[in-house]
C-alpha positions in Angstrom: 3.4 8.3 -5.0 5.0 6.4 -2.2 4.0 3.0 -0.8 5.3 0.9 2.1 4.6 -2.8 1.4 4.7 -5.4 4.2 4.5 -9.1 3.6 2.1 -10.3 6.2 0.6 -13.5 7.7 -2.5 -11.5 8.4 -3.6 -7.9 8.7 -6.7 -5.8 9.6 -7.7 -2.2 9.8 -10.2 -1.0 12.3 -12.3 2.3 12.4 -14.0 3.0 15.7 -13.1 -0.5 16.9 -14.9 -2.1 14.0 -12.9 -4.2 11.4 -13.4 -2.5 8.0 -10.7 -4.6 6.1 -9.0 -7.8 6.8 -6.7 -10.3 5.0 -4.8 -13.4 5.7 -1.4 -14.1 3.8 -0.5 -11.4 1.4 0.4 -7.7 1.3 -0.4 -4.8 3.6 0.2 -1.7 1.4 0.3 1.8 2.9 -0.3 4.4 0.1 0.9 8.1 0.2 -0.4 10.3 -2.7 1.3 13.5 -3.7 -0.6 16.4 -5.4 1.4 16.0 -8.6 1.0 12.2 -9.0 -0.1 11.1 -12.4 -1.5 8.0 -14.1 2.2 7.1 -14.9 3.0 7.1 -11.2 -0.2 5.1 -10.4 0.5 2.5 -13.1 4.1 2.1 -12.2 3.4 1.6 -8.5 0.5 -0.9 -9.2 2.8 -3.0 -11.4 5.5 -3.1 -8.7 3.0 -4.0 -6.0 1.4 -7.0 -7.8 4.7 -8.3 -9.3 7.1 -7.7 -6.4 8.7 -11.1 -5.7 8.9 -11.2 -1.9 7.2 -14.5 -1.2 9.3 -17.7 -0.8 9.4 -20.5 -3.3 9.9 -24.2 -2.3 13.6 -23.6 -1.8 13.1 -20.6 0.5 14.2 -18.0 -2.1 12.0 -14.9 -2.6 10.8 -15.7 -6.1 7.0 -15.4 -5.9 4.7 -12.3 -6.1 1.4 -11.9 -4.4 -0.1 -12.8 -7.8 1.8 -16.0 -7.9 0.7 -17.2 -4.5 -2.9 -16.0 -4.8 -2.3 -13.8 -1.7 -4.6 -11.1 -0.5 -4.0 -7.3 -0.5 -5.1 -4.7 2.1 -4.5 -1.1 1.1 -4.5 1.8 3.6 -4.2 5.5 2.7 -1.4 7.2 4.6 -0.6 10.8 3.7 2.2 10.9 6.2 4.3 8.8 3.8 4.9 12.0 1.7 6.1 14.0 4.7 9.0 16.4 4.3 11.4 16.4 7.2 14.3 18.4 5.9 13.7 21.5 8.1 13.1 21.3 11.8 11.5 18.4 13.7 7.9 19.0 12.7 7.0 17.1 9.4 5.5 19.1 6.6 2.7 17.6 4.5 2.5 20.3 1.8 3.3 17.7 -0.9 0.4 15.5 0.1 -2.6 15.5 -2.2 -5.9 16.9 -0.8 -8.9 14.6 -0.7 -10.3 15.8 -4.0 -7.1 14.6 -5.8 -6.1 11.7 -3.5 -9.5 9.8 -3.2 -9.8 9.2 -7.0 -6.2 8.1 -7.2 -6.5 5.8 -4.2 -9.7 4.3 -5.6 -8.0 3.8 -9.0 -5.0 2.1 -7.2 -7.3 -0.3 -5.5 -9.4 -1.0 -8.6 -6.3 -1.6 -10.8 -5.0 -4.2 -8.4 -8.4 -5.9 -8.3 -8.5 -6.1 -12.1 -5.0 -7.7 -12.2 -5.5 -10.1 -9.3 -9.2 -10.8 -10.2 -10.5 -10.5 -6.6 -11.6 -7.9 -4.1 -8.8 -5.8 -2.5 -9.5 -4.9 1.1 -9.0 -1.4 2.4 -9.2 1.1 5.2 -11.4 4.2 5.0 -9.9 7.2 3.4 -9.3 10.0 5.9 -10.5 8.0 8.9 -8.6 7.6 12.1 -7.6 4.0 11.6 -6.0 1.3 13.8 -3.9 -1.1 11.7 -2.9 -4.5 13.1 -0.6 -6.9 11.3 1.8 -9.8 11.6 4.7 -8.9 9.4 6.1 -12.1 7.9 9.9 -12.2 7.7 9.9 -9.3 8.5 9.7 -8.1 4.9 9.0 -4.4 4.4 9.7 -2.6 1.1 9.4 1.2 0.4 8.8 2.3 -3.2 8.7 5.8 -4.6 7.3 6.4 -8.1 9.2 9.7 -8.5 12.6 8.1 -7.9 11.6 4.8 -9.5 12.9 2.9 -6.5 
């Protein structure tokens, strides 16, 4: 499982020009799910997302997590995060989970964050053609891969 996390001032996702998810200050999380992802991958990534200290404290140091600041979270499925680009110039998506595997994992990802933060997590629509708009704060963008634990 791979995620790209952006610290944002606001973010929203639109499907057919209609807003389906929207947040103010918090995290925009793009989620790529591989066909061999397990509950261990899921739990490790969720823990990282909610506890990643990328929000500034009173002295300006990044010491607070989204949990500490009561920030919001918007999650967007993005199979292209697991693209393989080693050969040629056309990415391969053979490692990406199909919808039968990916949808339950994506839903569990969202639900686990909601339980930890104790509020609704916003999201895009799995498999839809989405338009994502955000104001990256910092900018701060972090990539995390559960297989490499980084």
